[in-house]
C-alpha positions in Angstrom: 0.0 0.0 0.0 3.0 2.3 -0.4 1.8 2.4 -4.1 -0.8 5.1 -4.8 -2.8 3.2 -7.4 -2.9 0.1 -5.1 -4.3 2.3 -2.3 -7.0 3.7 -4.7 -8.1 0.1 -5.5 -7.9 -1.0 -1.9 -10.0 1.9 -0.7 -12.6 1.6 -3.5 -13.1 -2.2 -3.0 -13.2 -1.9 0.8 -15.6 1.0 0.9 -18.0 -0.8 -1.5 -17.8 -4.2 0.1 -16.3 -5.8 -3.0 -14.9 -9.2 -2.0 -11.3 -9.7 -2.9 -8.1 -11.5 -1.7 -5.3 -9.0 -1.1 -1.9 -10.4 -2.3 1.1 -8.4 -1.3 3.9 -8.1 -3.9 7.2 -7.0 -2.5 8.5 -4.8 -5.2 11.9 -4.1 -3.5 12.5 -7.8 -3.4 11.7 -8.1 -7.1 8.6 -10.3 -6.7 6.9 -8.4 -9.5 9.5 -9.8 -11.9 8.9 -13.4 -10.8 7.6 -16.0 -13.1 4.5 -16.4 -11.0 3.6 -12.7 -11.0 4.3 -12.4 -14.8 1.5 -14.9 -15.4 -0.9 -12.4 -13.8 0.7 -9.3 -15.3 3.4 -9.6 -18.0 4.0 -5.8 -17.6 5.4 -6.7 -14.2 3.7 -3.8 -12.4 1.2 -3.4 -9.6 -1.7 -3.4 -9.2 -3.1 -6.3 -11.1 -6.4 -8.1 -11.0 -7.1 -11.8 -11.4 -10.8 -12.5 -11.7 -11.1 -16.2 -12.4 -9.4 -16.6 -15.8 -9.7 -12.9 -16.5 -6.5 -10.9 -16.0 -6.3 -7.1 -16.0 -3.6 -4.5 -15.4 -3.6 -0.7 -15.1 -5.3 0.7 -12.0 -7.8 3.0 -13.8 -9.0 0.1 -16.0 -9.4 -2.1 -12.9 -11.4 0.6 -11.0 -13.8 1.0 -13.9 -14.1 -2.8 -14.3 -15.0 -3.2 -10.6 -17.4 -0.3 -10.7 -19.3 -1.8 -13.6 -19.2 -5.5 -12.5 -20.3 -4.8 -8.9 -22.7 -2.0 -9.9 -21.3 0.3 -7.2 -23.3 3.5 -6.3 -23.7 5.7 -9.3 -21.7 8.6 -7.8 -18.4 6.7 -8.2 -18.7 6.6 -12.0 -21.8 8.6 -12.8 -24.3 7.5 -15.5 -25.0 11.1 -16.3 -23.0 11.8 -19.5 -21.5 15.1 -18.4 -20.6 14.1 -14.9 -19.0 10.9 -16.2 -17.1 13.1 -18.7 -15.7 15.2 -15.8 -14.4 12.0 -14.2 -12.9 10.8 -17.4 -11.4 14.2 -18.0 -9.6 14.2 -14.7 -8.4 10.5 -15.0 -7.0 11.4 -18.4 -5.1 14.4 -17.1 -3.8 13.3 -13.8 -1.1 10.8 -14.7 1.3 13.3 -16.3 0.4 16.1 -13.8 -0.8 15.3 -10.2 0.8 11.8 -10.2 4.0 12.8 -11.9 4.6 16.0 -9.8 3.6 14.4 -6.5 6.0 11.5 -7.1 8.8 13.9 -8.0 8.4 15.7 -4.7 8.3 12.4 -2.8 11.6 11.3 -4.4 13.2 14.7 -4.0 12.3 15.3 -0.4 12.6 11.8 1.0 14.2 9.1 -1.2 17.2 11.1 -2.5 18.2 12.9 0.7 17.2 10.3 3.4 17.6 6.9 1.8 20.2 7.7 -1.0 22.1 10.4 0.8 22.2 12.6 -2.2 20.0 15.6 -1.6 19.2 17.9 -4.5 20.5 21.4 -4.7 18.0 23.8 -2.9 17.2 25.6 -6.2 16.4 22.4 -8.0 14.2 21.2 -5.1 12.4 24.6 -5.1 11.7 24.2 -8.8 10.2 20.7 -8.3 8.0 21.9 -5.4 6.8 24.9 -7.6 5.9 22.5 -10.4 3.7 20.6 -8.0 2.1 23.9 -6.8 1.4 24.8 -10.4 -0.6 21.6 -11.1 -2.3 21.9 -7.7 -3.5 25.4 -8.8 -4.7 23.9 -12.1 -6.5 21.2 -10.1 -8.4 23.7 -8.0 -9.3 26.0 -10.9 -10.0 23.5 -13.6 -11.3 20.5 -11.8 -12.5 21.4 -8.3 -13.7 24.9 -9.1 -16.4 25.8 -6.5 -17.8 22.2 -6.2 -17.6 19.9 -3.2 -16.1 17.2 -5.5 -14.7 17.0 -9.0 -17.9 15.7 -10.6 -20.3 17.7 -8.5 -21.9 17.1 -5.2 -20.7 13.6 -4.5 -17.4 11.8 -4.4 -16.2 9.9 -7.5 -13.3 7.8 -8.7 -11.6 11.0 -9.8 -11.5 12.3 -6.2 -10.2 9.0 -4.9 -7.4 8.8 -7.4 -6.5 12.4 -6.9 -6.2 12.2 -3.1 -4.1 9.0 -2.9 -1.6 10.7 -5.2 -1.5 13.9 -3.1 -0.9 11.9 0.1 2.5 10.7 -1.3 4.3 14.0 -0.7 2.7 14.2 2.7 4.4 10.9 3.5 7.7 12.7 2.7 6.9 15.4 5.2 5.7 17.9 2.6 2.2 19.0 3.7 0.8 20.5 0.5 -2.6 21.1 2.1 -1.2 23.8 4.4 -2.3 27.3 3.4 -4.6 25.8 0.7 -8.0 25.9 2.5 -10.0 24.8 -0.6 -7.8 21.8 -1.1 -7.8 20.9 2.6 -11.6 21.1 2.8 -11.9 18.9 -0.3 -9.5 16.4 1.3 -11.7 16.2 4.4 -14.8 15.6 2.3 -13.2 12.7 0.4 -11.8 11.1 3.6 -15.3 11.3 5.2 -16.9 9.8 2.1 -14.5 6.9 2.0 -14.5 6.5 5.8 -11.8 8.1 8.0 -10.7 4.8 9.7 -10.4 3.0 6.3 -8.5 5.9 4.8 -6.1 6.0 7.8 -5.6 2.2 7.6 -4.7 2.4 3.9 -2.2 5.2 4.5 -0.4 3.9 7.5 2.6 2.8 5.6 3.2 5.9 3.5 2.6 8.3 6.4 5.4 6.5 8.3 7.8 6.9 5.4 9.3 10.1 6.7 10.5 8.3 9.8 12.4 5.6 7.9 16.2 5.6 7.9 18.6 3.6 5.8 19.7 1.4 8.8 16.1 0.0 9.0 16.2 -1.3 5.4 17.9 -4.5 4.3 21.0 -3.7 2.2 19.7 -5.5 -0.9 16.4 -3.6 -0.8 18.2 -0.3 -0.1 20.3 -0.8 -3.3 17.1 -1.2 -5.3 15.6 1.9 -3.8 18.8 3.9 -4.6 18.8 2.7 -8.2 15.2 3.6 -8.7 15.4 7.0 -7.0 18.5 8.0 -9.0 16.9 6.9 -12.2 13.8 9.1 -11.5 
């Protein structure tokens, strides 16, 4: 559950009482590259869904599949054409914006300085944080506007996907909700809609990340983290 897309799926399934068997894949140990996992997802990424003989990768595709198969409440993926289009619009935009910029801040403020021991120059870090602030402003103006949620008066898949991504920098000690009252109020509404206890449960791992130190991580795993962080 340190993975944002995995958290989104976990929260959606749990909050809608969708039955599933949770299988942990230890990425840092290379389990996603194992022969067994490649039978489920040849792309070697999480999350992945195995529904009988039907296999599916990509978190957005899995969320939409579950919403349709289990006929979850309409607000998650509205039947109204224009509300659904708002959800689709955000899901199409977020990957290269909210997801990418939030991940950059997580790597820059936690993985590189704390785990790799190679902090970025202050000016470069400032630029990365400013890039996140730019997309957060776009999110407020273009997607949230003056509505309680992205698609209107009720929570949708767009809100869920957005919030799990924004919690990643928070796990690195970067509270992006400070001094952003509209964003903070939206966060509170999404958490309430999902269920505060469930939301807290899903984010336990990532919110403890800022307390992690290299000596608490097995050397082999630490080398994988370093390699991935430097690559990013």
